[in-house]
C-alpha positions as MATLAB code, in Angstrom:
seq = 'MTVPLEGESWSASEQGCTLYDGGQWANRPVQVIRNGLAHSGNFRLTMCERKQPAVDIQPASPDTIPFVIAYCHSCGGGDGGGLTYEELLRRYLCRLRSGRYWCFIAAFSGQPVGYVDLELRSQEGQDALWICELYVVPERRRQGIGTALLKHAVAFARRGGWNTAYGTTEPDNPGGLAVLRKAGFKIMRAGEDQFLLRVAVQ';
ca = [
      78.674   75.584  100.090;
      77.093   78.170  102.390;
      77.544   81.833  101.499;
      76.533   84.419  104.105;
      75.433   87.643  102.448;
      74.579   89.847  105.386;
      75.554   93.437  104.729;
      76.642   92.750  101.141;
      74.924   93.083   97.797;
      74.785   90.050   95.521;
      72.707   89.027   92.543;
      70.941   85.647   92.617;
      68.269   83.851   90.622;
      67.221   80.292   89.819;
      68.918   80.637   86.441;
      72.179   82.036   87.696;
      73.532   82.819   91.134;
      76.280   85.407   91.068;
      78.901   84.307   93.570;
      82.633   84.310   93.949;
      84.053   81.148   95.454;
      87.560   81.502   96.888;
      89.007   82.927   93.707;
      87.726   80.074   91.523;
      84.673   79.949   89.291;
      82.697   76.704   89.338;
      79.261   75.251   88.658;
      77.888   73.523   91.714;
      74.831   73.334   93.988;
      74.954   76.022   96.635;
      72.939   77.295   99.564;
      72.523   81.058   99.681;
      71.789   82.790  102.956;
      70.078   86.146  102.413;
      68.751   88.186  105.319;
      69.044   85.146  107.561;
      66.975   82.869  105.298;
      68.475   79.903  103.453;
      67.647   79.415   99.770;
      68.774   76.091   98.315;
      68.886   75.039   94.686;
      71.093   74.188   91.779;
      72.453   77.640   91.302;
      75.009   78.243   88.597;
      78.090   80.304   89.462;
      78.481   82.960   86.798;
      80.212   86.331   86.749;
      81.142   88.137   89.955;
      78.849   91.009   90.867;
      79.805   91.509   94.468;
      79.337   95.201   95.184;
      81.699   96.767   97.699;
      80.407   99.836   99.542;
      81.640  103.002   97.841;
      84.669  104.591   99.460;
      84.162  108.239  100.378;
      87.229  110.495  100.056;
      87.067  113.910  101.708;
      89.557  116.616  102.763;
      90.800  116.173  106.306;
      89.256  118.452  108.902;
      89.952  119.106  112.587;
      87.358  116.402  113.293;
      88.946  113.725  111.066;
      92.667  114.531  111.250;
      93.028  112.524  114.525;
      92.929  109.371  112.352;
      96.136  110.577  110.683;
      97.669  111.668  113.984;
      97.047  108.269  115.566;
      98.855  106.520  112.710;
     101.804  108.945  112.751;
     102.088  108.676  116.517;
     102.133  104.876  116.283;
     105.082  105.181  113.885;
     107.223  106.964  116.443;
     106.016  110.519  116.689;
     105.981  111.798  113.125;
     108.560  114.036  111.470;
     111.743  113.925  113.456;
     110.258  111.439  115.908;
     109.541  111.780  119.585;
     106.548  114.114  119.327;
     103.604  113.557  121.617;
     100.102  113.068  120.255;
      99.149  116.610  121.283;
     102.262  118.065  119.597;
     101.497  116.162  116.412;
      97.899  117.355  116.475;
      98.954  120.995  116.787;
     101.503  120.555  113.992;
      99.041  118.974  111.582;
      96.326  121.528  112.295;
      98.852  124.265  111.474;
      99.809  122.446  108.274;
      96.165  122.201  107.217;
      95.854  125.981  107.594;
      99.125  126.732  105.790;
      97.865  126.507  102.198;
     100.858  124.301  101.367;
      99.609  121.016  102.799;
      96.547  118.927  101.972;
      95.247  115.652  103.338;
      92.439  113.430  102.066;
      90.863  110.674  104.142;
      89.054  107.627  102.746;
      86.133  106.241  104.742;
      83.535  103.484  104.575;
      80.243  104.343  106.285;
      81.966  107.165  108.147;
      84.824  104.957  109.388;
      88.286  106.190  108.257;
      90.272  103.478  106.480;
      93.151  105.353  104.855;
      94.620  108.674  103.828;
      96.968  110.416  101.443;
      98.627  113.753  102.117;
     100.494  116.174   99.889;
     102.621  119.258  100.386;
     104.500  121.877   98.404;
     108.273  121.611   98.738;
     110.913  123.939   97.352;
     112.860  122.211   94.587;
     115.465  124.005   92.473;
     113.955  127.364   93.343;
     110.401  126.301   92.525;
     107.572  124.731   94.444;
     106.915  121.067   93.656;
     103.963  118.985   94.794;
     104.905  115.855   96.721;
     102.974  112.883   98.042;
     104.004  112.723  101.701;
     102.298  109.557  102.883;
      99.831  106.958  101.672;
      98.311  104.690  104.298;
      95.480  102.155  104.323;
      94.516  100.143  107.408;
      95.746   96.524  107.049;
      92.285   94.942  106.903;
      91.305   97.166  103.949;
      94.386   96.691  101.787;
      94.283   95.128   98.320;
      90.812   96.574   97.763;
      91.811   99.502   95.536;
      91.653  102.121   98.285;
      95.293  103.182   97.954;
      94.913  103.587   94.197;
      91.688  105.565   94.680;
      93.422  107.886   97.150;
      96.356  108.498   94.811;
      94.084  109.146   91.843;
      92.122  111.575   94.004;
      95.396  113.343   94.864;
      96.374  113.536   91.180;
      92.945  114.956   90.291;
      93.373  117.538   93.055;
      96.777  118.500   91.642;
      95.258  118.850   88.176;
      92.539  121.163   89.467;
      95.196  123.189   91.264;
      97.115  123.776   88.046;
     100.232  121.758   88.824;
     101.905  119.886   85.986;
     103.708  117.197   87.975;
     103.508  115.408   91.307;
     106.300  113.426   92.961;
     106.445  110.516   95.357;
     108.926  108.096   96.874;
     108.893  104.517   98.064;
     111.431  101.963   99.238;
     112.735   99.048   97.134;
     111.546   96.621   99.823;
     107.960   97.903   99.482;
     106.717   96.318   96.233;
     103.105   96.937   97.230;
     103.701  100.665   97.543;
     105.477  100.758   94.197;
     102.641   98.851   92.530;
     100.016  101.268   93.869;
     102.005  104.287   92.664;
     102.342  102.758   89.225;
      98.616  102.000   89.053;
      97.996  105.690   89.674;
     100.271  106.630   86.757;
     103.549  107.319   88.571;
     106.760  106.389   86.753;
     110.211  105.822   88.250;
     112.575  108.748   87.715;
     115.460  107.401   89.745;
     115.982  104.020   91.380;
     118.413  104.210   94.278;
     119.504  101.518   96.677;
     117.371  102.936   99.485;
     114.618  104.807   97.672;
     112.723  105.066   94.400;
     111.809  108.545   93.163;
     108.665  108.644   91.044;
     106.624  111.287   89.304;
     103.363  111.569   87.424;
     102.384  114.048   84.730;
      99.235  115.689   86.052;
      98.068  117.733   83.052;
];
């Protein structure tokens, strides 16, 4: 087995080589390629210590919000549909300045890979905090980024003094439901077209 390690951090020694082999643990001879050099030997596969680069989550800014705009525009023009990229950009910049909308973008090495946004909505005469959208680029899904974004949003809500945050997802989106549940959201109402969830923040 040949395991390229360029750009990744692994642990290896003659006594135990820390590798992950296609989801299965095994003891077998391997060849490790590190920095372009091959190291052969009877390495023993032990526990997984593959270290993913840390995801950086920061508030959206005029410089980073275009990542969000590009995704919304690809979905048909955002709220109400039919908006141009420039119209969406103006709308989101206004929302960022409103004090009722917040957006956080996840990035690896400065490259945006996902975002979560929240807004205050009037509900029964009171403002309620809602998760508007959670998005992770397809090639970065199932790596915990969505959960990290939601937990970041919940922590933000806690710091802001809110007691509860709400979110929705569709019954045909089990992945979205699973991510919300991992972040502590619980189903309040399960409709045919939409699940309503909430999380206790405090």
